[in-house]
C-alpha positions in Angstrom: -16.0 27.5 23.3 -13.3 28.8 21.2 -11.3 26.1 18.5 -8.4 25.9 21.0 -10.7 24.6 23.8 -12.7 22.1 21.5 -9.2 20.8 20.0 -8.3 20.5 23.8 -11.5 18.5 24.8 -10.8 16.3 21.7 -7.7 15.4 22.6 -8.3 14.7 26.2 -11.4 12.0 24.4 -8.5 10.4 21.9 -6.4 9.9 25.1 -8.8 8.6 27.4 -10.4 6.2 24.7 -6.7 4.9 24.0 -6.3 4.5 27.5 -9.4 1.8 27.7 -7.6 0.2 25.3 -4.6 -0.4 27.5 -2.0 2.4 26.1 -1.0 6.0 26.7 0.7 7.8 23.9 3.3 10.2 23.4 3.1 10.8 19.8 1.7 14.3 18.7 -2.3 14.5 17.8 -1.4 17.0 15.2 -3.1 15.5 11.8 -6.2 16.5 10.3 -8.6 14.6 8.0 -7.1 15.9 4.8 -3.3 15.3 5.9 -4.7 11.8 7.1 -5.9 10.8 3.9 -3.3 12.6 2.0 -1.0 10.0 3.8 -3.5 7.0 2.5 -3.6 8.5 -1.2 0.1 9.0 -1.4 0.8 5.5 -0.1 -1.9 4.5 -2.8 -0.7 7.0 -5.0 -2.7 6.6 -8.5 0.7 7.8 -10.7 3.0 5.3 -8.9 0.5 2.5 -9.1 -0.2 3.0 -12.8 3.1 4.0 -14.1 5.1 1.2 -12.4 3.0 -1.4 -13.9 1.5 -0.1 -17.1 3.9 -1.3 -19.5 3.9 -4.8 -17.7 0.3 -4.8 -17.7 -0.2 -3.6 -21.6 2.4 -6.3 -22.5 0.5 -9.0 -20.7 -3.4 -8.5 -21.6 -3.6 -5.2 -23.5 -5.7 -2.2 -23.1 -8.6 -4.6 -21.4 -6.3 -4.6 -18.0 -8.0 -1.3 -17.5 -10.8 -3.3 -15.8 -8.7 -4.4 -12.8 -8.9 -1.2 -11.4 -12.8 -1.2 -11.4 -12.4 -4.9 -10.0 -9.7 -4.0 -7.2 -11.4 -0.8 -6.4 -15.1 -2.8 -5.7 -13.3 -5.6 -3.8 -11.0 -3.3 -1.8 -13.9 -1.2 -0.9 -15.6 -4.1 1.1 -12.2 -4.7 2.9 -12.2 -0.6 3.5 -15.9 -1.0 5.3 -14.7 -4.2 7.3 -11.3 -2.4 8.1 -13.6 1.1 8.6 -15.4 -0.7 11.8 -12.4 -1.8 13.3 -10.2 1.3 13.0 -13.1 3.1 14.6 -13.5 0.5 17.7 -9.7 0.0 17.8 -8.0 3.6 16.8 -4.4 2.4 17.3 -1.1 3.0 15.9 0.1 0.2 13.9 -3.2 -1.1 12.4 -3.5 -4.2 11.3 -1.3 -5.7 14.2 -3.3 -4.5 17.4 -6.4 -5.1 15.1 -5.2 -8.5 15.1 -4.5 -8.8 18.7 -8.1 -7.4 19.7 -10.2 -9.6 17.2 -8.5 -13.3 17.2 -5.3 -13.2 20.0 -1.8 -12.6 20.0 -0.5 -15.4 17.6 -2.7 -14.5 15.1 -1.5 -10.8 15.6 2.1 -11.7 15.6 1.6 -13.2 12.2 -0.4 -10.6 10.9 2.2 -8.1 11.6 5.0 -10.4 10.5 3.7 -10.6 7.1 2.3 -7.1 7.0 5.8 -5.9 7.8 7.8 -7.9 4.9 5.3 -6.6 2.4 5.8 -3.2 3.8 9.4 -3.2 3.3 9.2 -5.0 0.0 6.8 -2.5 -1.2 9.1 0.5 -0.4 11.9 -1.5 -2.3 9.3 -2.1 -5.2 8.5 1.7 -5.5 12.1 2.9 -5.1 13.0 0.5 -8.1 10.0 1.9 -9.9 10.9 5.5 -9.9 14.8 4.6 -11.3 13.7 4.4 -14.9 11.8 8.0 -14.4 14.5 9.9 -12.8 16.9 8.4 -14.9 15.1 9.7 -17.6 14.7 13.2 -15.9 18.6 13.6 -15.3 19.2 12.4 -18.8 20.8 8.9 -17.7 20.5 5.8 -19.8 18.5 3.6 -17.7 19.9 0.2 -16.3 20.0 -2.1 -13.6 22.8 -0.5 -11.8 21.7 3.1 -12.5 18.0 2.3 -11.4 19.6 0.3 -8.0 21.6 3.4 -6.9 18.9 6.0 -7.6 16.2 3.5 -5.6 19.0 3.4 -3.0 19.2 7.5 -2.5 15.2 7.7 -2.8 15.1 5.5 0.1 17.7 7.2 2.3 16.4 10.6 1.5 12.9 9.5 2.5 14.1 8.0 6.0 15.9 11.3 7.0 12.6 13.2 5.8 10.4 11.1 7.9 13.2 11.2 10.8 12.0 15.4 10.7 8.8 14.6 12.6 5.1 13.7 12.1 4.5 17.7 11.1 7.1 17.4 8.3 5.4 14.2 7.1 2.0 15.7 7.1 3.0 18.4 5.0 4.8 16.5 2.6 2.0 13.9 2.2 -0.4 17.1 2.0 2.2 18.5 -0.9 2.3 15.7 -2.5 -1.5 14.9 -3.0 -1.8 18.2 -4.3 1.2 17.6 -6.8 -0.2 14.3 -7.8 -3.7 15.0 -8.0 -3.3 18.2 -9.9 -0.6 16.7 -12.0 -2.5 13.5 -12.8 -5.9 15.5 -13.9 -3.6 18.3 -15.9 -1.4 15.3 -17.7 -4.4 13.5 -18.1 -6.5 15.9 -19.3 -3.9 17.1 -21.9 -3.7 13.4 -23.3 -7.5 13.1 -23.9 -7.5 16.5 -25.7 -4.2 16.5 -27.9 -2.7 13.3 -27.7 -5.6 10.9 -28.4 -4.9 8.2 -30.8 -7.6 5.5 -30.1 -11.2 5.5 -29.3 -12.8 4.3 -26.4 -13.8 0.8 -27.6 -10.4 -0.1 -27.2 -10.4 -1.2 -23.5 -12.4 -4.3 -24.8 -9.8 -4.8 -27.7 -7.8 -7.8 -26.7 -5.5 -7.6 -29.8 -5.4 -11.5 -30.4 -3.7 -12.0 -27.1 -4.1 -15.7 -25.6 -2.4 -18.5 -24.3 -3.5 -22.0 -25.2 -6.6 -20.3 -27.0 -7.9 -18.3 -24.4 -7.7 -14.9 -23.2 -8.6 -15.4 -19.8 -5.1 -16.7 -18.5 -3.2 -13.3 -19.5 -6.3 -11.2 -18.3 -5.9 -12.7 -15.0 -2.2 -12.6 -15.0 -2.4 -8.7 -15.8 -4.2 -8.2 -12.3 -1.2 -7.0 -10.9 -2.1 -3.7 -12.5 -5.2 -3.2 -10.2 -4.2 -5.2 -7.1 -0.9 -3.5 -6.9 -2.3 0.3 -7.0 -5.5 -0.5 -4.8 -4.0 -0.7 -1.2 -2.6 2.0 1.0 -6.2 3.2 2.6 -4.9 1.1 5.7 -1.8 3.6 6.2 -4.5 6.2 7.5 -5.0 4.0 10.2 -1.5 3.3 11.0 -0.8 7.2 12.4 -4.0 6.7 14.5 -2.1 8.1 17.4 -1.3 11.1 15.4 -4.7 12.1 14.3 -7.4 14.4 15.9 -10.9 12.4 16.5 -9.2 9.4 14.9 -12.3 7.2 15.6 -14.1 9.2 13.2 -11.8 10.6 10.8 -9.8 7.3 9.9 -12.7 5.6 8.2 -13.4 8.7 6.4 -10.1 9.3 5.3 -9.7 5.2 4.3 -12.9 5.7 2.3 -12.0 9.0 0.7 -8.6 7.3 -0.5 -10.7 4.3 -2.5 -13.1 6.9 -3.6 -10.6 9.2 -5.1 -7.2 7.2 -5.6 -9.3 4.8 -7.3 -10.9 7.0 -9.9 -7.8 9.1 -10.3 -6.3 5.7 -11.3 -8.6 4.9 -13.5 -8.5 8.4 -15.4 -4.8 8.0 -15.4 -4.7 4.5 -17.1 -7.1 5.5 -19.3 -5.8 8.6 -20.6 -2.8 6.7 -21.3 -4.3 3.7 -23.1 -6.0 6.3 -25.5 -3.0 8.1 -26.3 -1.0 5.0 -27.5 -0.2 5.2 -31.3 1.0 2.0 -31.6 -0.9 -0.5 -29.0 0.3 -3.8 -30.9 4.1 -2.4 -30.7 3.8 -2.5 -26.8 2.4 -5.7 -26.7 4.8 -7.5 -28.9 7.9 -5.7 -27.3 8.8 -3.2 -29.9 7.9 -0.6 -27.4 9.5 -1.6 -24.0 8.9 1.8 -22.7 5.4 3.4 -23.5 4.8 5.8 -21.0 8.0 7.8 -22.1 7.0 7.6 -25.5 3.7 8.9 -24.7 5.4 11.5 -22.9 7.9 12.7 -25.4 5.7 12.3 -27.9 2.9 14.7 -26.8 4.5 17.2 -24.6 8.2 17.2 -26.1 11.5 17.0 -24.3 10.8 20.2 -21.8 7.3 19.1 -21.2 7.9 15.6 -20.7 10.5 16.6 -18.1 8.2 18.5 -16.2 5.8 15.9 -16.0 8.2 13.6 -14.7 9.3 15.9 -12.3 5.5 15.4 -10.7 6.0 11.8 -11.2 9.3 11.8 -8.9 7.0 14.1 -6.3 4.4 11.2 -6.4 7.2 8.6 -6.0 8.6 10.2 -3.2 5.7 10.9 -1.3 4.6 7.4 -1.5 7.9 6.0 -0.1 7.5 8.4 2.8 3.8 7.2 3.5 5.1 3.5 3.4 7.9 4.0 5.8 5.6 6.0 8.2 3.0 2.9 8.0 5.7 0.3 8.8 7.6 2.1 11.5 4.3 2.7 13.4 3.5 -1.3 12.8 7.3 -2.2 14.5 6.5 0.6 16.9 3.0 -1.2 17.8 4.9 -4.4 17.8 7.7 -3.4 20.4 5.4 -1.5 22.7 3.7 -4.8 23.6 7.3 -6.8 23.8 6.3 -8.9 20.7 9.3 -8.9 18.3 13.3 -9.0 18.9 14.7 -5.3 19.7 11.3 -4.0 21.2 13.8 -1.8 23.5 14.8 0.4 20.7 12.3 -0.2 18.4 9.6 0.9 20.8 11.2 4.6 21.8 10.2 7.8 20.3 12.5 10.4 19.3 12.8 14.1 20.8 10.5 14.8 17.5 8.1 12.2 18.6 8.4 9.4 16.1 10.0 6.1 16.4 13.7 6.9 14.6 15.0 3.4 15.3 12.0 1.7 13.8 11.9 4.2 10.8 15.8 3.5 10.4 15.0 -0.3 10.0 12.2 0.7 7.6 14.9 2.2 5.7 17.6 -0.4 6.0 15.6 -3.4 5.2 14.2 -1.8 1.8 17.8 -0.8 0.8 18.7 -4.6 1.2 16.1 -5.8 -1.0 16.8 -3.4 -3.5 20.4 -4.7 -3.8 18.8 -7.8 -3.8 16.9 -7.1 -6.7 20.0 -5.8 -8.7 20.5 -9.6 -9.3 17.2 -10.6 -10.0 15.4 -11.2 -13.6 12.6 -9.2 -14.1 13.2 -7.5 -10.5 10.2 -5.0 -10.4 7.5 -7.3 -11.3 8.9 -10.2 -8.8 9.3 -7.8 -5.9 5.9 -6.1 -6.6 4.1 -9.3 -6.9 5.7 -10.5 -3.4 4.5 -7.1 -1.9 0.9 -7.4 -3.2 0.7 -11.1 -2.0 1.9 -9.9 1.4 -0.3 -7.2 1.6 -3.4 -9.3 0.8 -2.4 -12.3 3.0 -2.1 -9.9 5.8 -5.4 -8.2 5.0 -7.4 -11.3 4.5 -6.3 -12.4 8.0 -7.9 -9.3 9.4 -11.2 -9.9 7.5 -11.3 -13.8 8.6 -10.6 -12.2 12.0 -13.3 -9.7 12.1 -15.6 -12.5 10.8 -14.7 -14.8 13.8 -15.2 -12.1 16.1 -18.5 -11.9 15.1 -18.8 -15.3 15.4 -18.2 -15.0 18.9 -20.5 -12.0 19.2 -18.3 -9.1 18.7 -20.7 -6.0 17.9 -18.7 -3.0 16.6 -19.4 -0.3 19.2 -17.3 2.7 17.6 -18.8 5.7 15.9 -18.6 4.1 12.4 -20.7 0.9 11.8 -21.9 -0.8 8.4 -25.1 -2.0 10.0 -27.3 -5.0 9.3 -25.1 -5.6 6.2 -22.0 -6.1 8.3 -21.5 -9.7 8.1 -22.5 -10.2 4.4 -20.1 -7.3 3.5 -17.3 -9.0 5.9 -17.8 -12.2 4.0 -17.8 -10.6 0.8 -14.6 -8.8 1.7 -13.2 -12.4 2.5 -14.2 -14.1 -0.8 -12.9 -11.1 -3.1 -9.5 -11.4 -0.9 -8.9 -15.0 -1.2 -9.6 -15.1 -5.0 -6.9 -11.9 -5.0 -4.4 -14.1 -3.4 -5.1 -17.0 -5.5 -4.6 -15.2 -8.7 -1.3 -13.5 -7.4 0.2 -17.0 -6.0 -0.8 -18.9 -9.0 2.2 -19.5 -11.2 1.6 -18.0 -14.4 4.4 -18.3 -16.9 4.4 -22.2 -17.2 7.4 -22.0 -20.3 9.7 -20.0 -17.5 12.1 -21.9 -15.3 10.6 -23.0 -12.1 12.7 -20.7 -10.0 11.0 -17.7 -11.9 7.4 -19.5 -12.1 7.5 -19.8 -8.4 9.5 -17.4 -6.9 6.4 -15.3 -5.5 4.5 -18.7 -3.8 8.1 -19.9 -2.7 9.3 -16.6 -1.0 5.6 -16.0 0.5 5.9 -19.3 2.0 9.5 -18.7 3.5 8.1 -15.4 5.1 5.0 -17.2 6.7 7.6 -20.3 7.8 9.9 -17.8 9.2 7.4 -15.9 11.3 6.2 -18.9 12.4 9.5 -20.5 13.3 10.2 -17.6 15.3 7.1 -17.1 17.1 7.5 -21.4 18.0 11.2 -20.7 19.5 11.0 -17.1 20.6 7.1 -17.3 21.8 7.2 -13.5 21.9 3.4 -13.5 22.6 4.3 -14.8 26.0 6.1 -11.2 26.9 2.8 -8.8 26.0 1.5 -8.4 29.2 -1.2 -5.9 28.4 -4.7 -6.7 29.2 -6.0 -4.5 26.7 -9.8 -4.1 25.4 -10.8 -6.8 22.8 -13.6 -7.7 20.7 -14.5 -11.4 21.5 -12.4 -12.6 25.0 -8.6 -12.8 24.5 -7.7 -16.4 24.3 -5.6 -17.9 26.4 -2.5 -18.5 24.6 
């Protein structure tokens, strides 16, 4: 049997499995394992994750903030293993929403999808805003709130246009972004280790006297955003399940690979930057508000630093592309079940086999958030904090849903299974996630005005309350007539 015949057999198998789950799909299954992994990797994006929050995390907790990449990586691997079992059994576009539908029920899945969608919208905006200062520096502009906002809007619009071109281009750009980012991260990090190093390795346990009320624990936990923001994106591999060949086997593998490689690269990049800082106390005390710029200019010179910024820019654009792909497939999945307003449009595929209207929404809403951020104090930190809170809440709703399904007798039957430790890993993932959510929502600046200190809990509560109100009034779950396979019997709602 030649390669084309094998591919056709696999395509038929994927279609049959999807039919068993209640759907037929017109998506093009053109993504390979490495392209699917590249989508998750560029969404997680070590360069974007580290460069966006490095200055903030260093100013908050100093060099020991690097340990949050290790903590988050271990915790999210537990979540990834749990997700892997679910994705293997339910390889459906949209990821978290259809999983919640089959693990618990329609109302639960509605809230999962609603929170996850807003978290993705906000993450797109946060990544675009985070790119602003780097692109401004590359182009020779003085960074300001206005310049950052304009650049962010241009990036969102450009990414939307690229996504509308189709799955094949998305896969190729994601693969190109992965190659550029991993090679760039290795090259830049290695050069910094060899020629830009100013600190010894022991600095990663040096707190430099940082404390709040006599304790270092408070600033250390306040710096959790560094690791928590970077260590998600692996779930994007499942968002495009219907565009990936042999999805039930390949997606769990791609998700794990995203964690292994992505977090290892994040630690490497962050460590290289920390060891290259000549004046760490200057960063902590605010004398150096742009430590990455200082490092790049001091080590690579003006021309070299611009080349590095080009790689950084590719990473940011690839990340936005992957995020938009994820949220558009989520909206499409919602609309296919008639579970959201505008379903007739959001559920359509263009002639290029992409959900064009959903992609447009995935560009418009983040653009609005970018504009709102222009008027916020500490806009980037506020936007990213809500994005992380929303992601982790929606993640833990699925982790809790899996635990609920297991208690009802669900035994994963997909090709990827954890084995006898599945329930223990599931429970450990839930405990980790709940602790992470508590850390994100905890007011971390008592001296700040209340509207700054409680912005994240308040915004999170508004999003949840709005979704619950729409669900109660609009009753979208009543419109879904899909009789799809589920884990436990689907509750009558």
